[in-house]
C-alpha positions as CSV (number, residue, x, y, z in Angstrom):
1,M,49.0,34.3,12.0
2,T,48.6,34.6,7.8
3,G,51.2,31.6,7.3
4,L,49.2,29.3,9.5
5,F,45.8,29.8,7.7
6,A,47.4,29.4,4.1
7,R,48.7,25.7,5.4
8,D,46.0,24.8,6.9
9,I,44.2,25.4,3.7
10,R,47.0,23.1,1.0
11,V,46.0,20.5,3.9
12,H,43.1,20.7,3.4
13,D,43.4,21.2,-0.2
14,E,45.2,18.0,-0.5
15,V,43.3,16.0,2.3
16,N,40.7,16.2,-0.6
17,R,42.4,15.5,-3.2
18,R,44.1,12.5,-1.7
19,L,40.0,11.5,-0.8
20,A,38.6,11.8,-5.0
21,T,41.5,9.3,-5.2
22,M,40.3,7.1,-3.4
23,P,38.0,4.0,-4.4
24,K,34.8,4.7,-3.2
25,R,34.6,1.2,-1.9
26,V,37.1,2.1,1.1
27,I,35.8,5.9,1.9
28,E,32.1,3.4,2.6
29,H,33.8,1.3,5.1
30,R,31.8,1.2,8.0
31,E,32.3,-0.4,11.4
32,I,30.1,-3.0,12.3
33,P,28.5,-2.2,15.7
34,A,29.6,-3.9,18.7
35,G,26.4,-6.1,19.4
36,T,26.1,-7.3,16.3
37,L,29.1,-8.7,15.3
38,E,28.4,-10.6,18.6
39,E,25.4,-11.6,17.4
40,L,27.1,-13.0,14.5
41,R,29.4,-15.0,15.1
42,E,26.8,-16.0,17.0
43,S,24.8,-17.4,14.6
44,Y,28.4,-19.2,12.5
45,A,29.1,-20.8,15.1
46,E,25.2,-22.4,15.8
47,L,25.1,-23.2,11.6
48,R,27.8,-24.3,12.0
49,G,27.2,-26.8,14.7
50,I,23.8,-27.8,12.4
51,S,25.8,-27.9,9.5
52,A,27.8,-30.5,10.9
53,E,24.8,-32.2,11.7
54,V,23.3,-32.6,8.3
55,S,24.1,-36.3,6.6
56,D,22.5,-34.8,3.2
57,P,25.7,-33.7,0.8
58,A,23.7,-30.1,-1.3
59,L,21.9,-29.2,1.9
60,R,25.5,-29.5,3.5
61,A,26.9,-27.0,0.9
62,K,23.5,-24.7,0.6
63,L,25.3,-24.3,4.8
64,A,28.6,-23.5,3.8
65,A,27.8,-21.3,1.4
66,L,25.9,-19.2,3.3
67,E,28.7,-19.7,6.5
68,D,30.8,-17.8,3.9
69,R,28.6,-15.5,3.5
70,L,28.0,-15.2,7.1
71,A,32.0,-14.7,7.4
72,R,32.4,-12.0,4.8
73,L,29.8,-9.9,6.3
74,S,31.7,-9.8,9.7
75,K,35.0,-8.7,7.5
76,G,33.5,-6.6,5.0
77,A,33.4,-7.0,0.9
78,G,35.3,-8.7,-1.0
79,S,36.8,-10.8,1.6
80,T,36.2,-14.4,0.5
81,H,37.8,-18.3,1.2
82,S,36.4,-21.4,1.7
83,A,36.7,-24.5,3.3
84,G,38.8,-23.1,6.1
85,A,41.5,-22.5,3.5
86,T,43.3,-18.5,3.3
87,P,45.5,-17.6,0.4
88,S,47.3,-15.0,2.0
89,T,48.3,-18.1,4.6
90,G,48.0,-21.2,3.3
91,V,46.8,-22.3,6.3
92,Q,44.9,-24.8,6.0
93,L,41.9,-25.3,9.1
94,S,39.4,-29.1,9.1
95,P,35.5,-27.9,8.9
96,R,36.1,-29.2,13.3
97,E,38.5,-27.3,13.4
98,L,37.0,-24.1,12.4
99,D,33.7,-25.7,14.7
100,V,35.9,-26.0,17.5
101,L,37.3,-22.1,16.8
102,A,34.2,-21.0,16.1
103,H,32.5,-21.4,19.9
104,V,36.4,-20.8,21.7
105,A,35.3,-16.9,20.5
106,L,32.5,-17.6,22.3
107,G,33.4,-18.2,25.3
108,G,32.6,-21.7,26.1
109,S,34.8,-24.0,27.6
110,N,35.8,-27.3,26.1
111,I,33.2,-29.1,27.9
112,E,31.1,-27.2,26.8
113,I,32.0,-27.1,23.2
114,G,31.8,-30.6,23.0
115,Q,28.3,-30.9,24.1
116,T,27.3,-28.7,22.1
117,L,29.2,-30.7,19.2
118,G,28.8,-34.4,20.4
119,L,32.1,-34.9,21.4
120,T,34.5,-36.0,23.9
121,E,36.2,-32.8,25.6
122,A,40.0,-35.3,25.1
123,T,38.9,-34.4,20.7
124,I,38.0,-30.9,22.0
125,K,41.4,-30.5,23.2
126,S,43.3,-32.4,20.2
127,Y,41.0,-30.3,17.5
128,L,42.6,-26.9,19.0
129,K,46.3,-28.0,20.0
130,T,45.2,-29.1,15.8
131,A,44.8,-25.6,14.7
132,T,46.6,-23.4,17.1
133,T,49.1,-25.1,15.7
134,K,48.8,-24.7,12.3
135,L,48.1,-21.3,13.4
136,G,51.0,-20.8,15.0
137,C,50.0,-19.6,17.8
138,S,50.4,-20.8,22.0
139,N,46.7,-20.1,22.7
140,R,43.1,-20.2,21.5
141,H,42.8,-16.8,22.2
142,A,45.5,-15.9,19.8
143,A,44.6,-18.8,17.3
144,V,40.6,-17.3,17.2
145,A,42.6,-13.7,16.5
146,A,44.8,-15.3,14.1
147,A,41.9,-17.0,12.4
148,R,39.3,-13.6,12.2
149,K,43.0,-11.9,10.5
150,A,42.8,-14.2,8.1
151,G,39.6,-14.8,7.1
152,L,38.1,-18.1,8.5
153,L,36.7,-16.5,10.9
154,P,33.6,-13.8,11.1
């Protein structure tokens, strides 16, 4: 019995030692509640839709910066990306491909996404097919997951 107690103390001490050497941001990482994350994703998709309608380049750049902030918030601190490119995978998605994937992530059908973005169903299918191919996926749900993993979507 004493041997087990001594082993437990050694394990406890080792865990504390390892925690002390970890960067503080790793220790303080907290999950975003599911409801909050879903609201964040909906806001991101809505913002992308608004941004697509804006013709002023300065305002569009401000909206793009806000989109980036929302995407980083959903992944946690330290995640950065720009205009649909991710350095880890080299995948480059167009803004419209990201718009479509953002709406797919919310469960929209091709017809619903087309109505929201002012595009035809065929155009939505085309953007979705291109994005899916670029991400190396076989379906829309896998493409959303890959885009999230790559930091392209919240």
